[in-house]
N, C-alpha and C positions, 0 to 999 in steps of 0.2 A: 078639645083636640083629643085625638086618641093616642095613647101611649105607644111608642115604638116597640115592636116585639124585641125581647132580649134573647141573645144567644150566648150561652156560658161557654167560656173557652178555659178548659184545664189544660194548662200548658207547663211543661218542664223547661223553664227559662234557660237551662244550661244545655239543652239538646239542640243539635244542628238540624235535625229534622223539624223541630218546632220553629226554628228560625225561618226555614224556607217555606213553612206553611203560612206564615204570617201574610204574605201578599195576598193569597188567595182569601183569607179572611178579611182583609181590608177591602178587597173587591166585594166580598159578600155584603159588607157594611154598606158600601156606596151603591151597589145595584139594587139592593133590596131595602135599603133604609132601615136596617136593624141596629139595635144597640148591642156592641159586644161587651160582655162582662168578663174581664180577664181575671182568671183565678190561678195565680202561679203556684208551682210546687216544684220541688226537686227530688229525684229519687235518691234514696239512701242506699247507694250502690254497695258500700262495704258490708252491709247487713246480709246481702245475698250473694255477693261475689268475692267478698274477703277484701283485705286491705290490698294496697297497690303491690306491696312486697310479696304478697301470696299469689298473686295472679300469674298464670302459666302463659308461655308464648302463644298458645292458641287463642287466648283472650285477646291479646294484643293484635293478632291479625284480624279478628273480628272488629275491634275498635277501628283500624285502619280502613278496612272495607266499609264500615259504616260512614266514616268521614268522606271516603271517595264517593259513596253513593249519594250522600247528601249534597257534596260539591257539584256533582253531576246535575242534580235537580235544580240547585242553585243557579248554575250556569245556564240551563234551559230558561230561566226567568230573567236572565241578565244580571244575576247578582254574583258577588265574589264572595267566597267563603274561605277562611284560613283557619287552620286548627289552633288550639291554645298554645301560647308560648311556654316553655319551660323556664322556671326561674330556679331550678335546683339541679344539682348534678347527682349522679348515681350514688355517690356517698351519701347523700341526704344532707338536709340543711344543718344538722348539728355537726357534721363532720367537714364542712367545707366553708372557708371564707367567701368563696365564688358564688354561694347560693343566692346572694342578694345583689349579684353584679349589675343588674338592670336597675336599681334603686339608688337614691342618693339621700341623704339626711339633710 
């Protein structure tokens, strides 16, 4: 028997765009009988965009737009996408007892 063609998928598993692209990739697998090889990675954002504290308001506007755009694409596929939940306050984890308010020991 002939081996299935393999399609390598390099995906940033934290990316909202990668999340909404998965549905089409699974359709590719079903329609053409290919084998998907998942090769996850994550971008090292602080290396080229600075730390969270260093980022300017314009950066955060771009982030909000990116999530809005990804949600629009997800909704068109019948998917629901929610952004990450913050587990810290603006004072930072070291300065606040409320930083772990969603967790219990």
